[in-house]
C-alpha positions in Angstrom: -50.3 74.9 -28.8 -50.4 76.9 -25.8 -49.3 74.7 -22.6 -51.7 76.5 -20.5 -54.4 75.7 -23.0 -53.4 72.4 -23.0 -53.1 72.1 -19.2 -56.9 73.7 -19.1 -58.0 70.9 -21.3 -56.4 68.2 -19.6 -58.3 69.3 -16.4 -61.8 69.9 -17.6 -61.4 66.3 -19.2 -60.2 64.8 -16.2 -63.1 66.5 -14.2 -65.8 66.3 -16.4 -67.1 69.7 -15.9 -66.0 73.1 -16.7 -67.2 74.3 -13.3 -65.2 72.0 -11.2 -62.0 72.4 -13.7 -62.4 76.2 -12.9 -62.4 75.6 -9.3 -59.6 73.6 -9.6 -57.4 76.0 -11.6 -58.4 79.0 -9.8 -59.9 80.7 -13.1 -63.0 81.9 -14.2 -65.1 79.5 -16.0 -65.5 81.8 -19.3 -61.8 82.6 -19.6 -61.3 78.7 -19.3 -64.1 78.1 -21.8 -62.1 80.6 -24.3 -59.0 79.0 -24.0 -60.6 75.8 -24.8 -62.4 77.1 -27.7 -58.8 78.6 -29.1 -57.2 75.3 -28.6 -60.2 73.7 -30.7 -60.0 76.0 -33.1 -56.2 75.9 -33.7 -56.4 72.0 -34.0 -59.5 72.0 -36.1 -61.0 69.6 -33.9 -64.0 69.2 -31.3 -62.2 68.3 -28.2 -65.2 68.2 -25.5 -69.0 67.4 -26.1 -70.6 70.0 -23.7 -74.0 68.7 -22.1 -76.2 69.8 -19.4 -74.2 67.2 -17.0 -70.9 68.7 -17.8 -68.1 68.0 -20.7 -66.8 64.6 -22.0 -63.9 64.2 -24.7 -64.6 63.5 -28.0 -62.8 60.8 -29.9 -60.1 63.2 -30.8 -60.3 65.1 -27.2 -59.8 61.2 -25.6 -56.3 61.1 -28.1 -55.0 64.6 -27.0 -55.8 63.8 -23.5 -53.4 60.7 -23.4 -50.7 63.2 -25.1 -51.2 65.9 -23.2 -50.8 64.3 -19.6 -47.5 62.7 -20.9 -46.4 66.4 -22.6 -47.7 68.1 -19.0 -45.5 65.5 -17.0 -42.3 66.2 -19.3 -42.7 69.6 -18.6 -42.4 69.3 -15.4 -39.5 66.8 -15.2 -37.8 69.7 -17.8 -38.4 72.4 -14.8 -36.8 69.9 -12.3 -33.8 69.7 -14.3 -33.6 73.4 -14.4 -33.9 73.4 -10.7 -31.1 70.4 -10.4 -28.6 72.7 -12.0 -29.5 74.8 -8.5 -28.9 71.8 -6.6 -32.3 71.6 -5.6 -33.8 68.0 -5.9 -37.3 68.9 -6.5 -39.9 67.9 -9.1 -42.6 65.3 -9.8 -41.7 61.4 -9.6 -44.4 59.3 -11.1 -44.3 55.3 -10.0 -46.8 52.6 -11.3 -47.2 49.5 -8.6 -48.6 46.2 -9.4 -52.0 45.7 -7.3 -50.3 42.8 -5.6 -47.5 45.3 -4.0 -49.8 48.4 -3.2 -51.0 47.6 0.2 -47.5 46.2 1.3 -45.2 48.9 0.0 -47.4 52.4 -0.6 -47.1 53.4 3.2 -43.4 52.8 3.4 -42.4 54.0 0.2 -44.3 57.8 0.9 -42.5 58.1 3.9 -39.2 57.1 2.6 -39.9 59.4 -0.4 -40.7 62.0 2.0 -37.5 61.5 4.0 -35.0 61.7 1.1 -36.9 63.7 -1.5 -38.9 66.3 1.1 -39.2 68.7 -1.7 -40.5 66.4 -4.6 -43.8 65.2 -5.1 -44.7 61.6 -5.5 -47.7 60.4 -7.7 -48.5 56.5 -7.5 -50.6 54.9 -9.6 -51.8 51.3 -9.2 -52.8 49.5 -12.3 -51.6 46.0 -14.3 -48.6 45.7 -16.9 -50.3 46.9 -20.2 -51.4 50.1 -18.5 -48.0 50.7 -17.0 -46.2 50.1 -20.3 -48.5 52.5 -22.0 -47.8 54.9 -19.0 -44.0 54.7 -19.4 -44.4 55.0 -23.4 -46.4 58.3 -23.4 -44.6 60.1 -20.4 -47.4 59.7 -17.4 -44.9 57.5 -15.8 -41.3 57.7 -14.7 -41.2 54.1 -13.8 -43.0 51.0 -12.9 -42.6 48.1 -11.0 -43.3 45.0 -13.2 -43.5 41.1 -13.1 -41.2 39.6 -15.3 -41.1 42.3 -17.5 -39.9 41.8 -21.4 -36.5 43.1 -22.6 -36.4 45.5 -25.0 -34.4 48.2 -26.5 -37.4 50.9 -25.5 -36.7 50.1 -21.5 -34.4 50.1 -18.8 -34.5 47.5 -16.2 -33.5 46.5 -12.8 -34.3 43.2 -10.8 -35.7 44.0 -7.8 -36.7 40.5 -6.4 -37.1 37.1 -7.4 -40.2 35.5 -5.7 -41.5 32.0 -5.7 -45.2 31.3 -6.4 -46.8 29.2 -4.0 -50.2 26.9 -3.8 -52.6 28.8 -1.9 -55.6 27.1 -1.1 -58.6 27.1 1.9 -57.5 26.1 4.9 -59.6 23.1 6.3 -58.1 22.7 9.9 -60.5 23.2 12.5 -57.9 25.1 14.7 -55.3 26.9 12.8 -52.1 26.9 14.9 -50.5 30.1 15.9 -47.5 29.6 13.2 -50.3 29.6 10.7 -50.6 33.3 10.7 -47.2 33.7 9.5 -47.3 33.1 5.5 -43.3 32.6 5.7 -44.0 29.7 8.3 -46.9 28.2 6.4 -45.0 27.7 3.6 -42.1 25.9 5.0 -44.4 23.7 7.2 -46.5 22.5 4.4 -46.1 19.7 2.2 -45.0 20.6 -1.0 -46.9 20.2 -4.2 -45.4 19.0 -7.7 -46.8 21.4 -10.3 -48.4 18.2 -12.5 -50.4 17.9 -9.1 -51.3 21.6 -9.2 -52.2 20.9 -12.9 -55.1 18.3 -11.9 -56.9 20.9 -9.5 -59.3 23.8 -10.3 -57.6 26.9 -10.3 -58.9 30.7 -9.9 -56.4 32.4 -12.2 -56.3 36.0 -13.6 -57.1 36.3 -17.5 -54.2 36.8 -20.1 -52.0 38.9 -20.6 -51.7 38.8 -16.7 -47.7 38.0 -16.0 -48.4 35.5 -13.4 -51.2 33.6 -15.8 -48.7 33.5 -18.5 -45.9 32.0 -16.5 -48.0 29.5 -14.9 -49.3 28.3 -18.4 -45.6 28.6 -19.5 -44.2 26.1 -17.2 -47.2 23.8 -17.3 -46.4 23.5 -21.1 -43.1 22.9 -20.6 -44.0 19.8 -18.6 -46.7 18.7 -21.2 -49.4 19.7 -18.8 -52.0 23.0 -18.5 -53.9 24.6 -15.7 -57.5 23.6 -15.1 -59.1 26.8 -15.0 -62.2 26.8 -12.7 -62.7 30.8 -12.9 -60.8 34.0 -14.6 -61.0 36.6 -12.2 -58.7 40.1 -12.4 -58.2 41.1 -9.3 -55.8 39.2 -6.5 -57.8 40.2 -3.2 -61.1 39.0 -5.3 -59.3 35.7 -6.4 -58.2 35.1 -2.5 -61.8 35.8 -1.3 -63.0 33.2 -3.6 -60.1 30.7 -2.5 -61.2 31.6 1.2 -64.8 30.2 0.2 -63.4 27.0 -1.2 -64.2 27.8 -4.9 -60.9 26.9 -6.1 -56.9 27.5 -5.4 -54.6 30.0 -6.4 -51.0 30.4 -7.8 -49.3 33.5 -6.4 -46.3 35.2 -4.4 -46.8 34.5 -0.7 -46.9 38.3 -0.1 -50.3 38.7 -1.6 -51.6 37.5 1.7 -50.5 40.9 3.0 -53.7 42.2 1.7 -55.6 40.4 4.3 -55.4 41.4 8.0 -55.5 37.5 9.2 -54.0 34.9 6.7 -54.9 32.1 9.4 -58.0 30.9 6.5 -55.0 30.0 3.9 -52.5 27.1 3.6 -49.5 27.8 1.3 -47.6 25.1 -0.2 -44.6 25.3 -1.9 -44.4 23.9 -5.8 -41.5 21.8 -6.9 -41.1 19.9 -10.1 -40.5 22.9 -11.3 -40.6 25.4 -9.1 -42.6 28.6 -10.3 -40.1 31.7 -10.1 -41.2 35.5 -10.8 -39.5 38.6 -11.0 -39.9 42.0 -9.8 -38.5 44.6 -11.8 -38.2 48.2 -12.0 -38.8 49.6 -15.7 -38.5 52.8 -16.8 -38.1 54.1 -20.3 -35.0 54.4 -22.2 -36.0 57.0 -24.1 -35.8 59.4 -21.7 -32.9 60.6 -19.4 -33.1 60.2 -15.4 -33.3 63.3 -13.5 -30.9 63.5 -10.3 -34.5 63.2 -8.3 -35.6 60.3 -10.3 -32.1 58.6 -9.7 -32.6 59.1 -5.6 -36.1 57.6 -6.3 -35.1 54.2 -8.0 -32.5 53.8 -4.8 -35.6 54.6 -2.6 -37.7 51.9 -4.3 -35.2 49.4 -4.2 -34.3 49.7 -0.2 -38.0 50.0 0.4 -39.1 46.8 -1.7 -36.1 44.8 -0.2 -37.1 45.2 3.4 -40.7 44.8 2.6 -39.7 41.5 0.9 -37.2 40.5 3.5 -40.0 38.3 5.9 -40.8 36.5 2.6 -37.5 35.5 1.4 -36.1 32.4 2.3 
């Protein structure tokens, strides 16, 4: 299989158009079509459905697209390792981030990456754990920040931060005080609530297999209770917007309120008996060795996350 043909196919499949792909690749469209046709002949598969609106991957094409991205990414990694022999910290590093952290650390992480690895290329992908694990498996991602990752011989993990989940509700005070604008102070200054009491209240939770949902249910089962789920919503910003409207309560890390410019409409209460502790972990595939660039990138992620979490640590 020719890597250039594979690159051409991936770009056409991603852009959904031979015309757009030819512009992006700076390759004449007839030459692009010819190379992809040669790839189809070699694989004895039709990879793209061509129509008046563009080109869409067939079932076989979707399968090749998934593997092709990983193959091309690993080629970049190989080039980087060869470059490292010359002493250059370059190449591409792809990092997966959960939606709850994206706004909090994307900018400082990008700045730190440019400072410490100016010749390398950073790719950030936002997504849920299931997609992150798949990206690590096929090689699309070099590393991912995940909640409560399961130990497995397939992955290597570093614990980045341990965070207490808190009970989040709509504020009912007519005039919020100034301290309420700090999520850290809000947690400290509010009356704690027991997990059993939380189980009696309507909750807005993500659907399974979300890491927070599994953690909350597991802790409630341990005390003989189960959550009263009023709504299932897959999106932390959407959950908090619904809480703000008084349509239910949430159980999340306090730093998720960083997605709101003004946290004043919310009240945060610590949970006890038991506390619900969540771990943020940096996960990478154990099947592939880390390049020197990736090792520096891991240190950068650890440093940036530690600084970002400091205001929320007790």
